[in-house]
N, C-alpha and C positions, 0 to 999 in steps of 0.2 A: 504494499500500499504506500503510495506516495504522500509525503508530508508536505503541506503547503508552506512556503516560506512566508513568514510574517514580518513585514517591515517594522522597525521600531517606531513607536509613536512619539511625536514631538509635542512638547507642551510649551505654551507661551510663558515666558518669563520677562518680568519687568525689572530692569536694572537702571540705576541712576548714574552710572559712571559716565555716560555720554553727556551728562549735564554739567560736568565739573567746570569746563572752561567758561561757558557763558554764565552759569549760575554764580560762580565766584565773582566774576566781574560785575554782574548785575547787582548782587547783594552788596558788594563793597561800594559800588557807585551810589546806590540809593541810601545806604547807611551814611556814607560820607556826605551826601547832599543834605540829608535831614540834619545831621549833627553839626556840620560846619556852618550851614546857613542859619540854623536856629541859634547856635552859639554866637555867630556874628551879629544877628539881630539883637539878641539879648545883651551882648557886650556893648553895642553902640547905644541901645536904649538906656542901659545903666549909666552911660556917660552923660546922659541928659539931652541926647539928640532928639529933635522933634520927629513925629511919626513919619512925615514925608521923607525926611533924610534917612531914616531907618529903612524905609521901603526901597529907596534908591540904592542904598548900600547893599541890601539884600539881593537886589536884582543883579547888581554888578558882581556880587559874589557868586551868583548862580552861573552867569556867563563865563567868568574866569575859571570857576571850579570845573565846569563841564569840559572846557577846553584843556585844562590841566590834567584831568583824569584821562581824557582820550589820548593825549600825547604821552603821558606817563605809561599807561597801560600798553599802548602800541610799541613803544620802545622796549618795555620790559618783556612782553610776550614775543616780540620779534627776536630778542636776544636768545630766548628759550628756543625759538624755531631755528635760528642759525646754529645753535648748539646741536639740536637734533639732526639737522641736515649734515653737519660736519661728522657726527658719529656714524650716521648711515653711510656716508661716503667712504669713511675709513673701513667700515664693515664690508662694504662692496669690494674694496681693494684687497682685503684679507681673504675673502671668498675666492677671488680670482687668483690670488697668489698661492694659496694653500688650502684647497677645499677639504682635503682629508683631515687636516688639523681642526678645521672649523666644524666638521662633522663630529669629531670626538669631543669638541668643546660643548657642542649642543647636546650630545648624549649625556655628558657629565652633569649638565644642568638638570636634566630630567632625573638622573639618578639621585642628585642631591635633594630633589623634591619627593623622593620616595618611590620612584619607578624602578623596577627590576632591571639590572644592567643589561640583560639580553633584550628585554622588551624596549628599554630606552634606546638601544642601538638601532633596533628596527624602526622605532618611531622617528628618531632623528634622521634616518636614511630616507624615509618617506617624506618627512617635512622638507628636507633639503631638495628632494626631487620635485616636490610641488612648487615650493617658493622659498628658496634658501635665504634670500635677503629678508623677506617678510618674517620667516621664523626667527632669525637672529635678532631682527629689530624688536620683535615682540618679547621673545623669551630671554634674550641676553641684555638688551638695552632698555627694555620696558617701555618701548614706544609703540603705540597702537593708534589706529584711526580715532578711537573714542577719546583718547586723552592728548592727542597731539596738539601743538600750539597753533592758534589761529589768531594772528595779531589784529587783523582788520575787525573781525567779529568781536574780539575782546574790547577794542577801542570804542567801537560803536555802542556796544552794550553798556560800557562804563559811562560814556558821555550821556546817553539817553536816560540811564537809570539815576545818574547824579541829578540831571535836570528835573526828572520826575520827583525825586526825593526832595530837592530844594524847593520845588514849587509848593510843597505842602505847608511848611512854616511861612512862606511868603504869602500864601493865600490867607492864612490866619492874621498875619501882620496887616494885610490890607483891610480886613473887616473888623479886627478887634478894637474895642474902645481904647483910646490913648491912655486912660488912667490905669488900665489893667493889661497893657500890652505885653509886658514881660510874663505875667502869670499865664496868660492865654497861650503865648507861644511855648512856654516851657511845658505846660500841661499837655497840650495837644501834641507837641513833638515827642514826648515820652510815650504817648499812646501810639503814635505812628511808628516809633521805633519798636515798641513791643509787638505790634502787628507784623511788621517786616520781619523781625527776628523769628516769630512763630511761623510765618509762611515760608521763609527760607529754610528753616529747620525741617518743616514738613516736606518740602520739595526735595530736600536731600536725604530724607529718611531718618532724621534725627528727632529727638524729643522736642516738641514745640515750646514747652515751658522753659526748658534750659536755654534755647535760642532766644526767647524773648527777654529773659532775665539778663542774659549776657549783654545784649546791645543796649538795653534800657539803663543798665548800671553805668556803662561807659558814656552814654549820651548825657545822663544826668550829671556825671562828674565833669564832662567837658563844658556843659552849659553853666554849671556852678562856678567853675574856675574863671571862665570868660566873663561872667557877670561881675565877679569880684574884681577882675583887672579893669574892666570898663568903669566900674564905680570908683575905683581908686584914681584912675587917670581923669575921670570927670570931676572929681573933687579937687584935684591939683589944678586943672584948667580953670 
């Protein structure tokens, strides 16, 4: 009696590794937009500046901060991308010069991860035959499509998220009563930060409460110190 071959069933899995690049840049940008703009607004207000001047200062901070975030993120991530390209080019040269040694190196990596030496040798041979450079890039260098550096994507995500984050305390500044401007900006910015921390943690698969507490604490500290400095220089002036 013939036995029918049953193909293995594939099940859908949801991983968050492919979000690392844009999620990090977006969270960093939005968090920095809220904290830096709210701190700037609070510090200038504590120095005795009129509400119109506070709003103009905040808008200038939004534009400058978004451009700074984009440039900084692009340069930083581009440096990472250059390093990855250099490592891959070096690996390509090593594969061309001594493929046998590279095969043994790949097999030893699998053995170190718990694979039986004989099986590791067969797996390495098959991986090298299929895509030698891809196998070494992934398993030796730790470079894969999901986590590779994308400078333009990171720069745009940082600039856009910074502007979105900065717009929140600026909107509060525009509508809050002049007599309670600082209180309104501080309170609402802490709420914004807590929500951002919780959403970012949830998107990355971490505990929302821990993410909310972390960014709220540092945001409150930044606004408190900036308000103190603004009040001190306002008194001197």
